[in-house]
C-alpha positions, 0 to 999 in steps of 0.5 A: 519767779516774780522778776527774779533773774540770775546770770547762768554760770558753771559753779556748784554754789552761787550766792545771789542774795545781793540781788534786790529781794523780790516781794512775795505776799503770804497767801499768794501763789507765784509761777516759777521757771528754772532753766537747767543746762549742762556746763560740759555740753556732754554726758548730761545725766538725769537730775531733779530740782527743788526750791526751798524757802525759809518761811519762818525765818529761823535760818534753816529749811528743816520745817515741814512746809519749807520745800516750796517746790519740786518737780518730783521727777528726774529729767535727762538733758537741758530743760526748763522746769515750770511750776508754782510756789505758794506762800503760806498765810503763816509765813513770817514777814520780812526778808528771808532765804530762798534756795534752788537746788538741782542735783543729778540722780536725786528725785527731790534734792535736799537743801544741804549736803554734798553731791557730785554733780549739780548746783545750789543757788541762794536768793533773797525774798521779802515776805509781805504779811497776809492781808485778806480782803474779806466780804461778809454775808449773813442770811436770811438777809432780812433778819439783820440790820446790815447783812454785809457787815462784819458785825451786825444786829439780829432783828428777826422776829420769828419765834422759836429756833432760827438758824442763821448763816454767816459766809466769809469770802477772802477775795484775794485768795478765793478761800471761803468759810460758812458757819451756822448758828441758832438764835432762839426768839421768845414770843412776845406775851400779850400786854397785861390788863391793869387796874390802878389804885387811889389812896388818901394820903400816905399808905399802901397802893395796890396795883393788880393786873391780869396776864400770864407770869407777870412781873413788876418794875419801877421803870419800863425795864429795870429792877424787878419789884415783884413777881405775881399779879399784884404789886403793893407799894407804900407811897406818899406821892402819885406815880406809876409802875410797869407790869409785863409778862415773861415769855411762855418758853423762857429759857433761863439757861440761854439768858444766863439767870432765872428772873423768877428766883432772882428778883433783883436782876435787870430785865430791860432786855426782855422782849415783852410789852410793858403796861404802865400802871398809874397810882394816885395819892389824894389829899382829903379836902379837910386835911388840905384846909388844915394844911392851908390854915 
């Protein structure tokens, strides 16, 4: 198996662990060929063969998956056993023990214990960590900034519930997995129609807008100042505010809070169009002349 070769001998036990440990990669499958012969060249009885590997490196072969191979039958006479051994992806990395056992009249020879006729051979194998080479595929591809990246951005614009699919393929083992998820896209409300205000000197400006479920912010995405059609602010200099509409199907569970009842929440992530609304603070000429005197 993977270049492990030993010299045949007539002994009930042989320790070949001094031979160089062959590399076996977790997640890979290797062919194995075992030659069974008879030292007496006569009276060859039916015998079974098994291969055990201490995959978790705990010093025994008692764990459920450590019977790595058995031909599950008994064969009479000299023969060659051919099969394969798969190294689990969970196998512990490092040098560990592999034991090959052939005993007469045993369908699946045990890794330890006494037997009348047969042989046990021990080898060292070096388990290499599982390093999958993964490819990613997001679909629909047009809805993602990079449909073949492990991490990408959803850029789909279709309103409502959108089912997306991620498929992952391990090009080393050929294993794959596919999962679906649903992304909810709220429609973009129409841009509100706004009307500004002009005041003389410091005082209250009144900004009004026409739309549906409107809220106001000091910047284009920021802390909510008010939730209604009108914003009243006490100001002493010209400036602006922004108004936008909440999505008609706003799902407060999905976004994690209710902006209507929590006006201090950040709203910059809402997919809505904001309308800037300017207000002007004017100084009457007679007041200006007094300032200049």
